[in-house]
C-alpha positions in Angstrom: 57.6 -23.6 -15.8 58.5 -26.3 -12.8 55.1 -26.6 -10.9 52.9 -25.1 -13.3 49.5 -26.7 -12.4 47.7 -28.7 -15.4 43.7 -28.3 -15.9 42.7 -30.7 -18.2 39.9 -30.0 -20.8 38.1 -33.5 -21.3 38.1 -34.2 -24.7 35.5 -36.5 -26.2 34.2 -35.2 -29.2 31.3 -33.5 -27.7 32.0 -30.0 -26.5 32.2 -26.5 -27.2 36.4 -27.3 -26.7 37.8 -23.9 -28.3 36.0 -21.7 -26.6 36.4 -23.1 -23.7 39.9 -24.0 -23.5 40.7 -20.1 -24.9 38.4 -18.6 -22.2 40.0 -20.5 -19.6 43.5 -19.5 -21.1 42.5 -15.7 -21.3 42.4 -16.0 -17.2 45.5 -18.2 -16.8 48.5 -17.2 -15.4 51.8 -18.4 -15.9 51.8 -21.3 -13.3 48.7 -22.3 -14.8 48.7 -24.9 -18.2 45.3 -25.6 -20.3 45.5 -28.5 -22.2 42.8 -29.8 -24.0 43.2 -33.5 -24.4 41.2 -37.0 -24.4 43.7 -39.2 -22.8 42.8 -40.7 -19.8 46.0 -40.4 -18.3 46.3 -37.1 -18.7 43.4 -36.3 -17.1 44.5 -38.8 -13.5 47.5 -36.2 -14.0 45.8 -33.0 -13.9 45.6 -31.1 -10.7 42.0 -29.7 -11.9 39.1 -30.6 -14.5 36.9 -28.7 -16.9 34.3 -31.0 -18.5 32.4 -29.3 -21.4 29.4 -30.8 -23.1 27.0 -30.0 -25.5 24.4 -32.2 -27.6 22.7 -35.0 -26.2 22.9 -36.6 -23.2 22.8 -40.8 -25.4 25.4 -39.5 -27.2 27.3 -37.8 -24.6 27.1 -41.2 -22.6 28.4 -43.2 -26.1 30.9 -40.6 -26.7 32.0 -41.1 -23.0 32.4 -44.9 -23.5 33.8 -44.9 -26.8 36.7 -42.6 -25.5 37.4 -45.0 -23.0 36.9 -41.9 -20.4 34.4 -43.3 -18.3 35.4 -44.3 -15.2 38.2 -41.7 -15.6 36.0 -39.0 -15.4 34.1 -40.4 -12.5 37.4 -40.6 -10.8 38.7 -37.3 -11.5 35.3 -36.0 -10.3 35.8 -37.1 -6.9 38.9 -36.5 -6.4 39.9 -33.2 -8.3 38.3 -29.5 -8.7 35.9 -30.3 -11.1 34.1 -28.0 -13.6 31.1 -29.7 -15.7 29.7 -27.1 -18.1 26.5 -27.7 -20.1 26.0 -31.2 -20.8 29.0 -31.7 -18.4 26.5 -31.4 -15.9 23.1 -33.0 -16.6 25.5 -36.7 -17.4 26.6 -35.8 -13.7 23.2 -37.4 -13.0 21.9 -40.7 -12.4 19.1 -40.5 -15.0 18.2 -38.4 -17.9 14.6 -38.6 -19.5 15.9 -37.4 -23.0 15.7 -40.5 -26.0 12.6 -42.8 -23.5 15.7 -42.8 -21.0 19.7 -42.8 -20.1 21.6 -44.0 -18.0 24.5 -41.3 -17.0 27.3 -41.3 -14.7 25.3 -41.2 -11.3 27.8 -38.6 -9.5 24.8 -36.6 -7.8 22.0 -38.6 -7.6 18.8 -37.0 -9.3 17.1 -37.0 -12.8 17.3 -34.8 -16.2 14.1 -33.3 -16.7 12.5 -31.4 -19.7 10.9 -28.3 -19.3 7.5 -28.1 -19.5 6.4 -25.0 -20.4 2.2 -26.2 -21.2 1.1 -23.1 -19.3 3.8 -20.8 -20.5 2.8 -20.6 -24.9 4.9 -17.6 -25.3 8.5 -19.7 -24.4 10.1 -21.7 -26.8 12.1 -24.6 -26.4 15.6 -24.6 -25.8 16.0 -22.3 -23.5 18.3 -19.9 -25.0 19.3 -16.2 -24.4 20.6 -14.3 -21.6 19.3 -15.2 -17.9 20.1 -14.4 -14.8 21.2 -17.1 -12.0 20.9 -16.3 -8.4 22.9 -17.5 -6.4 21.6 -20.4 -3.6 24.9 -20.8 -1.9 28.4 -19.1 -0.9 30.5 -20.6 -3.4 34.5 -19.3 -3.8 32.8 -19.6 -7.8 31.0 -17.0 -7.3 33.5 -14.5 -6.0 32.8 -10.9 -7.7 30.1 -12.1 -9.7 27.3 -10.3 -8.7 23.5 -12.0 -7.6 21.6 -12.3 -10.3 24.3 -11.7 -12.6 23.2 -12.9 -16.3 24.4 -15.8 -18.4 24.0 -17.5 -21.8 21.9 -20.7 -22.0 21.0 -23.6 -24.7 19.0 -26.0 -23.3 15.9 -28.0 -23.0 16.6 -30.0 -20.7 17.2 -29.9 -16.5 18.7 -31.1 -13.3 16.5 -31.9 -10.7 19.2 -33.6 -7.7 17.7 -35.6 -4.6 19.8 -33.6 -2.6 18.2 -29.6 -3.1 21.3 -28.9 -0.3 23.9 -29.1 -3.2 22.0 -26.4 -5.6 24.0 -23.3 -5.7 22.2 -21.3 -8.0 19.1 -21.3 -9.6 17.4 -20.2 -12.9 13.4 -19.4 -14.1 12.0 -20.2 -17.6 8.5 -20.6 -16.9 8.8 -22.2 -13.4 11.9 -22.0 -11.7 15.0 -24.9 -12.2 18.3 -25.6 -11.1 21.4 -23.7 -12.6 24.2 -25.1 -11.0 25.1 -27.8 -8.5 28.1 -28.3 -6.0 29.2 -31.0 -4.9 32.4 -31.1 -2.9 35.5 -30.1 -4.7 33.2 -30.6 -7.9 30.7 -27.3 -9.5 28.8 -27.7 -12.3 26.6 -25.0 -14.6 24.0 -25.0 -16.7 25.1 -22.1 -18.8 27.8 -21.3 -20.7 30.5 -19.3 -19.4 32.5 -19.4 -21.8 29.6 -17.9 -24.2 28.8 -15.0 -21.1 31.2 -12.1 -21.8 32.7 -10.7 -18.4 30.8 -13.3 -15.5 31.8 -16.3 -17.9 35.2 -15.3 -17.5 35.4 -14.4 -14.3 33.5 -18.1 -13.2 36.6 -19.5 -15.2 39.3 -17.0 -13.2 37.7 -18.4 -10.0 37.9 -21.9 -10.9 41.4 -21.9 -11.7 42.3 -20.4 -8.0 39.9 -22.4 -6.6 41.4 -25.9 -4.3 38.2 -27.7 -4.1 37.8 -26.4 -0.8 34.7 -24.6 0.8 
């Protein structure tokens, strides 16, 4: 179809690609095409980017380097609507404390820190399962998603941005932690919307219709 919106799901060997792409395809209109790709040129040509990820920060950064996707990803995050998911949020930061320190993409200044649960012996790591996200910014990606709706999480680390104004949502596992960040045309979420039932599907729907404007 002419004038289709091209949405690239970045394949660098670290994402839950099938679930993410299927969730996006489920809500895509005929004017939107979802493509899973490891081709930097396709990413450059795309109108919007979905950056999924799971596993460890060091392996994620190495996989980006191995697929020659690092610079392309940084450019894309600065230029077009961009949705980061789980590890696709964490590696946007400057540095991760994982594996005695990992240099990340530095798209959003800040650090990735491990949960400290010494005062919460009843809680485990990873933080896994359903939990509420409290929306702290009025953002187009929250459209038709109720305040404190539940999303599905699997992670042992959380992001700590330098600029608190970028926080779009918070959650709690022992102490509160950052669940979502928003910067210009970028939105990133620690939870897995592809596993988060109707709220997650709505978030994908909102992203596919988003032009990057607030």
